C-alpha positions in Angstrom: 0.0 -6.0 -119.3 1.7 -9.3 -119.1 0.3 -12.1 -120.8 -1.6 -14.8 -118.6 0.6 -17.7 -117.4 0.2 -20.7 -119.6 -2.4 -23.0 -118.4 -1.0 -26.5 -118.5 -3.0 -29.2 -120.2 -2.9 -32.6 -118.8 -4.2 -35.7 -120.6 -5.4 -38.0 -117.8 -4.9 -41.8 -117.9 -7.2 -43.7 -120.3 -10.1 -44.8 -117.9 -11.6 -47.3 -120.2 -10.5 -50.7 -121.6 -9.3 -49.9 -125.2 -7.5 -52.3 -127.4 -3.6 -52.3 -127.5 -3.8 -50.8 -131.2 -6.1 -48.0 -130.1 -3.9 -47.1 -127.2 -1.0 -47.0 -129.2 -2.5 -44.8 -131.9 -4.0 -42.5 -129.2 -0.5 -41.7 -127.7 1.1 -41.2 -131.2 -1.5 -38.5 -131.6 -1.0 -37.0 -128.2 2.8 -36.6 -129.1 1.9 -34.1 -131.7 -0.8 -32.5 -129.6 -0.7 -29.2 -127.3 -0.8 -31.4 -124.1 1.9 -30.4 -121.6 1.6 -33.4 -119.3 0.5 -37.0 -120.1 -0.6 -39.5 -117.4 -0.1 -43.0 -118.3 -1.2 -46.4 -116.9 -4.1 -48.5 -115.9 -6.0 -46.9 -113.1 -9.4 -48.8 -112.8 -8.8 -52.6 -113.0 -5.7 -54.7 -112.6 -7.0 -57.3 -114.9 -6.7 -55.0 -117.8 -3.4 -56.1 -119.3 -3.4 -54.6 -123.0 -0.3 -52.8 -121.9 2.2 -53.6 -119.3 4.6 -51.6 -117.4 7.4 -51.9 -119.9 5.0 -50.8 -122.6 3.8 -47.6 -120.6 7.6 -46.8 -120.0 8.4 -47.0 -123.7 5.3 -45.0 -124.6 6.6 -42.5 -121.9 10.0 -42.2 -123.4 8.4 -41.5 -126.8 6.2 -38.8 -125.3 9.1 -37.2 -123.2 11.2 -37.1 -126.4 8.4 -35.1 -127.9 8.6 -32.5 -125.0 5.8 -33.9 -122.8 6.0 -34.2 -118.9 5.2 -37.8 -118.3 3.5 -39.1 -115.2 2.7 -42.8 -114.3 -0.6 -43.4 -112.8 -0.8 -45.8 -109.9 -3.9 -48.0 -109.5 -6.9 -46.2 -107.7 -7.9 -49.1 -105.7 -5.2 -51.4 -104.4 -6.6 -54.8 -103.5 -3.9 -57.4 -103.8 -0.1 -58.0 -103.0 0.3 -58.1 -106.9 -1.2 -54.4 -107.0 1.3 -53.3 -104.3 4.3 -54.9 -106.2 3.1 -53.0 -109.4 3.4 -49.7 -107.3 6.7 -50.6 -106.3 8.0 -51.3 -109.8 6.6 -47.8 -110.7 8.6 -46.2 -108.0 11.7 -48.2 -108.9 11.6 -47.2 -112.6 13.2 -43.7 -111.5 12.5 -42.0 -115.0 9.0 -40.3 -114.3 6.9 -39.0 -111.5 4.0 -41.1 -110.1 0.4 -40.0 -109.5 -0.6 -41.9 -106.3 -4.3 -43.1 -106.5 -4.7 -43.9 -102.7 -3.0 -43.8 -99.3 -1.3 -47.1 -99.8 0.5 -45.9 -102.9 1.6 -42.7 -101.1 3.0 -44.8 -98.3 5.1 -46.8 -100.9 6.4 -43.8 -103.0 6.9 -41.1 -100.7 10.5 -40.1 -100.8 11.2 -42.4 -103.7 10.0 -40.5 -106.8 8.3 -37.1 -107.6 4.7 -37.4 -106.5 1.4 -36.1 -107.6 -2.0 -36.5 -105.6 -4.7 -38.1 -108.0 -8.1 -36.9 -107.8 -9.1 -39.9 -105.6 -7.0 -38.8 -102.7 -9.2 -36.9 -100.2 -7.8 -33.5 -99.8 -10.6 -31.2 -98.5 -8.7 -28.7 -96.4 -5.6 -26.8 -96.4 -4.4 -28.7 -93.4 -4.8 -32.0 -95.3 -2.7 -30.8 -98.2 0.0 -29.3 -95.8 0.3 -32.7 -94.3 0.7 -34.3 -97.7 3.2 -31.5 -98.7 5.5 -33.1 -96.2 5.7 -36.1 -98.4 7.2 -34.1 -101.2 4.0 -33.8 -103.3 4.5 -31.6 -106.5 1.0 -31.2 -107.6 -2.6 -32.1 -106.5 -5.4 -33.0 -108.6 -8.5 -31.8 -106.7 -11.3 -33.9 -105.9 -13.9 -33.6 -108.6 -16.6 -32.5 -106.3 -14.9 -29.4 -104.9 -16.2 -25.9 -106.0 -13.6 -23.6 -107.7 -13.6 -21.2 -105.0 -12.9 -24.0 -102.5 -9.8 -24.7 -104.4 -8.7 -21.4 -103.8 -9.1 -21.7 -100.0 -7.3 -24.9 -99.8 -4.3 -23.9 -101.9 -4.4 -20.1 -102.1 -2.9 -18.5 -105.4 -1.1 -15.8 -103.4 0.1 -18.0 -100.6 0.3 -21.6 -101.8 1.1 -24.6 -99.6 4.7 -25.4 -100.0 6.9 -28.5 -99.8 9.7 -28.8 -97.2 12.0 -27.3 -99.8 10.0 -24.2 -100.3 8.6 -25.3 -103.6 4.9 -24.5 -104.1 2.4 -27.3 -104.7 0.3 -26.5 -108.0 -3.4 -27.2 -108.3 -4.9 -29.3 -111.1 -8.6 -29.3 -111.7 -10.8 -31.8 -113.7 -11.8 -29.8 -116.7 -13.1 -32.3 -119.2 -14.5 -35.8 -118.9 -17.0 -38.1 -117.0 -16.6 -37.7 -113.3 -15.1 -40.6 -111.5 -17.6 -41.1 -108.5 -16.6 -44.4 -106.9 -14.5 -47.6 -107.1 -15.5 -51.1 -105.9 -13.8 -54.5 -105.6 -16.9 -55.7 -107.5 -16.9 -55.4 -111.1 -20.3 -54.0 -112.4 -19.6 -54.4 -116.0 -18.9 -58.1 -115.5 -22.1 -58.4 -113.3 -24.3 -56.7 -115.9 -23.2 -59.3 -118.3 -23.6 -62.2 -115.9 -19.9 -63.1 -115.7 -17.5 -63.7 -112.8 -15.1 -60.9 -112.3 -12.1 -63.2 -112.4 -13.1 -64.8 -115.7 -15.0 -62.0 -117.2 -13.6 -62.1 -120.9 -13.3 -58.4 -120.8 -16.7 -57.4 -121.9 -15.8 -53.7 -121.2 -13.7 -53.7 -124.6 -17.0 -53.1 -126.3 -17.7 -50.0 -124.2 -14.9 -47.5 -125.1 -16.6 -44.8 -123.2 -18.1 -46.9 -120.6 -21.7 -48.4 -120.3 -24.5 -46.1 -119.8 -27.0 -46.7 -117.1 -30.4 -44.9 -117.4 -33.1 -44.4 -114.6 -36.5 -45.9 -115.0 -37.6 -42.7 -116.7 -34.9 -43.1 -119.5 -32.7 -40.3 -118.4 -28.9 -41.0 -118.4 -27.7 -41.4 -114.7 -24.4 -43.3 -114.4 -21.8 -44.9 -116.4 -20.5 -48.3 -115.5 -16.7 -48.7 -116.2 -15.6 -52.1 -114.7 -14.9 -51.4 -111.1 -15.7 -47.7 -111.4 -18.8 -45.7 -111.4 -18.7 -42.5 -113.5 -21.2 -39.7 -114.0 -23.3 -39.9 -117.1 -22.7 -36.2 -117.8 -19.2 -35.0 -118.9 -17.8 -32.3 -116.9 -16.8 -29.4 -119.2 -15.0 -26.2 -117.8 -14.1 -24.8 -121.1 -16.0 -21.6 -120.3 -14.6 -21.2 -116.8 -11.3 -19.5 -117.6 -11.6 -16.7 -115.4 -12.8 -18.6 -112.4 -10.2 -21.2 -112.9 -7.3 -18.7 -112.9 -8.6 -16.9 -110.0 -8.7 -20.2 -108.0 -5.1 -20.5 -108.6 -5.4 -23.6 -111.0 -2.5 -24.0 -113.1 -3.3 -27.3 -114.8 -6.4 -28.7 -116.5 -7.1 -32.4 -116.4 -8.6 -33.6 -119.6 -9.9 -37.2 -119.5 -9.7 -39.0 -122.7 -12.9 -40.1 -124.6 -12.9 -42.5 -127.6 -13.7 -39.9 -130.3 -13.2 -36.2 -130.8 -10.6 -35.9 -128.0 -8.1 -34.1 -130.4 -10.8 -31.4 -131.1 -11.4 -31.0 -127.3 -7.7 -30.6 -126.6 -7.4 -28.2 -129.4 -10.2 -26.1 -128.3 -8.9 -25.9 -124.5 -5.6 -24.8 -125.9 -7.2 -22.1 -128.0 -9.4 -20.9 -125.3 -6.9 -20.8 -122.3 -3.7 -20.2 -124.0 -4.4 -18.4 -127.2 -7.2 -16.1 -126.1 -9.9 -17.5 -128.1 -13.6 -17.3 -127.1 -15.4 -20.6 -125.8 -18.6 -19.5 -127.4 -20.0 -22.2 -129.4 -16.9 -24.5 -129.4 -18.3 -27.3 -127.2 -21.5 -27.3 -129.5 -19.4 -28.7 -132.3 -18.0 -31.6 -130.2 -21.0 -34.0 -130.5 -20.5 -34.1 -134.2 -16.9 -35.7 -133.5 -18.4 -38.3 -131.3 -17.8 -36.6 -127.9 -20.3 -38.0 -125.3 -23.0 -35.8 -124.0 -24.5 -34.0 -122.0 -22.2 -31.7 -120.4 -22.1 -30.6 -116.7 -20.4 -28.1 -114.6 -22.3 -28.1 -111.4 -19.7 -29.0 -108.9 -17.7 -26.0 -109.9 -20.4 -23.8 -108.8 -21.6 -25.4 -105.5 -24.5 -27.1 -107.6 -25.5 -30.8 -108.0 -22.7 -32.2 -110.2 -25.0 -33.1 -112.9 -26.3 -29.3 -113.5 -25.0 -27.3 -116.5 -24.7 -23.4 -116.4 -24.0 -21.7 -119.9 -20.3 -21.1 -120.6 -18.9 -17.7 -119.6 -15.4 -17.0 -120.3 
């Protein structure tokens, strides 16, 4: 029997506000990791300026020299002319593909650079994916709330949606990380601290994995991350190798966390590309600082915060 096709491991953009030194150290480590693709850039808040576009491009060149496919991430919520100009600059750089975060980025970038559809683009049918294929999209990151068997119906592994040049669009699934649920023009972190958004002083720097919000009973409910709202649970599909491959998924999106991410990345590599068993692996992550609890409900048509035991 032929060995399974390699499952590509994608390190998503850092969604939290980390200091410049922490970001630089993180990507130095990623250069020596089993990651295949690295997505770079600020997605959540345009006011976070620890790194500028030139900095991201310099990191991208170093990662490319280390053998990684580099993708620049456009902001998920375009609010101002300055935001639009940044997207235009991302399109003009010419060296790397760009992951569009919303429709306005698609309109600016189509036909200019290789394109990926980020998880915030609303693709919920094969017809919608075909429409976007005409823009020259290479890969789509499925919305996080879609079940795995739904991905197979939207982009069938035996008959994938193709671009005008005949190249198949590949599917990427959100396999690890707190789920991005919503974006807002209002900064909830600043509001929590009683600060104006435009003069906030960046209190989110104190929350390297976001600010946990609990319900009145004390149960973790949501995470505030500036203008972004995330799930309190961490989606983990480490035990879903069979279902992911059957759905035609060829890339796994792993969203960075502040601690233990190297262990997470290494375990996904071992399970998906080296034939290791997932049993017990995620149990050891908490000791490395990986946030808990885990969830995989959306993958199985269940509430997103639900958790089913790992399979294979």
